N, C-alpha and C positions, 0 to 999 in steps of 0.2 A: 891249594890256597889255605892259608893259615887263618884259623878262627880267632877273632879278637876276644880278649877277656873283658869282662864288665868294667874293671878298673881302668882299662885303656880307652874307654869310650868318653868322648868329650861331653855328650849330652846324656841326661838321665833317661832311663827306659820307661819311666812312668810320669804322669802329670797329676797335679792336684785336681780335685773335682772342679774348682773355680776356673782353672786354666783350661780344662777340657770344655767347660761350658762356654768360655770365650771363643774357643775354636769353632764350636757348634753354632755360635751366634745366639746363645740363650743366656738368661740371667743365672747368677750363682744359685739362687733358690731353685730354679728349674733344673739345673744340673744335679743338685742333691735329690730333688724329687725323682728325676730320671734314674738315678742310682738306686733309690729306695724301691722303685717299681721294677728294677732289673732291666731297664732300657739302656743303661749305660754300664759297660763292663767295668767292674771295680774289684780291687783286692783290698782286704782289710789288713792294715798293719797296726798291730797292737789293739787296744780297746776302742780307740776313737778314730784313728787316721784311715781315710779311704784314699786310694790312689787309682788312677786309670792307666792301665798299660797302653803305651802308644800303639803297639802293633794291633791290639784288640780294637782300639778306637778306629784305626785306619781300616781294618777289616770290616767293622760295622758300617763305616761310611761307604766303602766299596760295594758291600752287599745292598745297602739302601739305594745306591746309585744304579746298580744293575736292575733292581726291582722297578725303579722309576723309569728306566729306559726300555723295558720290555713292552712291545706293542700289545694293546688290549685286543682281545679276540671277540 
């Protein structure tokens, strides 16, 4: 199986913090607060721009879902 190059991808690999916040169902400000607290995986691009890798966001959501589904003892 051939691995695709990034330039061949139709969708970007990262989201803006406001876009990730919308996916999570929280406000833009809450998204930036989560990023500041390390609760939202981010990469800094340059001095000001923060982006959220889609794969890291999906992994975070999957892990949270697994924690939620575990039966309490």
